N, C-alpha and C positions, 0 to 999 in steps of 0.2 A: 500350262504355262508356255509350253514350246509353241502352241498355236497362237497365242494371244501376243507374244512378244514382237513378232514382225508387224502385227497391226498397230501396237502401241508405238513402235519405232517410226512407222510411217505417219501415224497421227502426230508424233512429236516433230517429225521433220516438216510436216505440212504447216505447223504454226511458226515456222522460221528459225527453229533451233539448228545450229550447224552440226555436221556429222560427228565432230569430236565430242560435243556436249550432249548429244542425243542419247548415247548409251547411258551416261549418267543419270539423265532424267528418267529413262525407262526404268533403271534400277531403283531410283527414288520412288517411282510409282509403285513397284513391287513391294518396296518396304512399307509404304503407306497402306497398302493393302493387308499386309501381316499386321500391322499396328491397328487397323480399324476393322479387321474381319469380323468381329463380334457385333459391329454396329450395322452391318449389312443384313437387312430383315429378309430379303428375297434372293436366294442363291442364283436364280436365273438372270439376276440384274448385275452380276458381278462384272461381266464384260463392259456393260454400259457404265458402271461405277469406275472402271479402270480407264476407259476412253475419256470420260469427263475429267478424271484426276490427271490424266496425261495432258490433256489440254491446258488445264490450270497451271500445272507445273511447267509447261512449256512457255506459257505466257510470262510466268515469273522469271524464268531463265532468260528469255528474250529481253525483258525489261531490265534485268540486272546488267546483261551485256550491253544494251543500249546506254544505260547510265554510266558504265565504266568507259565506254567509248566517248561519251560526251564529256566526262571528266578529264580524259586524256587530251582531247582537242581543246579544251578550255585553258590549258597550261600555256603560258607564252613560249614561243620557240623562235629565237632570234636567227637560227640557222636558215630558215626558209625566205628570209627577207630578199625581195627582188626577183625571186624564181617564179616564172609564169606557171599558173596552175593549168593542168590539162582540163579539157571539157569533161564534164561528168558523164559517166556511163549509165546513171540513172535514167529511168524513163521520163520523157518530157511531161510537163503538166497536162497537155491534151490527151496524151496516151493514158496517163493515170486516171484522168476523168472518164474517158471511154471504158477503160477496164473496170472502173468502179461502177459505172452505169450497167455494163454488161453483168457484173457479178450481182449487183442488186436485183437485176431483172431475173437472174437465174434463181436466187434465193426467194424471190417473191413468187416464182412459178413453182418452186419445190414446196413452198408453204401451202399452196393450194392443193397439193396432192394428199390422198389419205395418209394417215399417220404411219400406216404399215409401210407404204411406199417411201415415205421420207426417211423412215429409220433404215429400210434396206439399201436405199441408194447411198445414204451417208456412210453405211458400213462398207459396201462394196467399193466405193470410191476411195477409200482410205489405203487400199494396198494394190500393187501392181497385179498380184495374183491373190485375189481374196480367198481366205480360208472358209470355205462354205461350213465346215463342222462348227467353227467358232461363231459364224454368223447365225447358223441354226440354233446354237445354244443361247445366243443373245436375244434372238427374235422369237424362238419357239416355232420356227417355220422348218417344215422338213427339208432336208438336204436336197432331195430331188426336185423340189419345187421353187428353189431359189432362182436358178437360171431364167426359167420362163416367167416367174414373177417379176424379176428384174427387167425382163424385155417388155412385159406389159407396163411396168411402171414408167420405163423410159419413154414408151410410146405415148403415154398420158402426159408426160412432161413436155414432149415435143409438140403435142396438141396444144398444151397451155402456152408455150413459148410463141408458137405460131400465132395464136389469138392476141397474145400480148403485143407481138410485133406489129400486128395490123392495127392495134389501138394506138401504138406509139406513132405509127405513120399517119394516122388520122388526126392526131392532135398537133 
């Protein structure tokens, strides 16, 4: 549990949950594991189950937060009448489009990697300092080979991205 909690917390934060709410979501995931422990057929898949459950719980938390914020802004407020609004600090549409295209290209490249590389890179990218013991437990990969395997997978990913970049420039 100690090893997986930081990984779950980073997963939850990566889905857009704020710091205050992240602890609650992680706790909810652990409670869900206790409630559903008997339904998990493969013990080595527990970490994967926890990560998927954390993502789903995060999406639900973000959706609820967004809905509450929307409801608050829909209420009429006469006090702001005539007050100029400040420019938004949100990214401009062109930045959003470029970011989205970059992310789509990265996911496309990642999907072309072998399944083992995809899983490893996703798990390693979830934490600032990945817990190799937890990753080893989740993937069945020896702890001593995780770093070198990650390096090879990243090299393959770079090659795929380079090829994709060349095909984008040609079109």
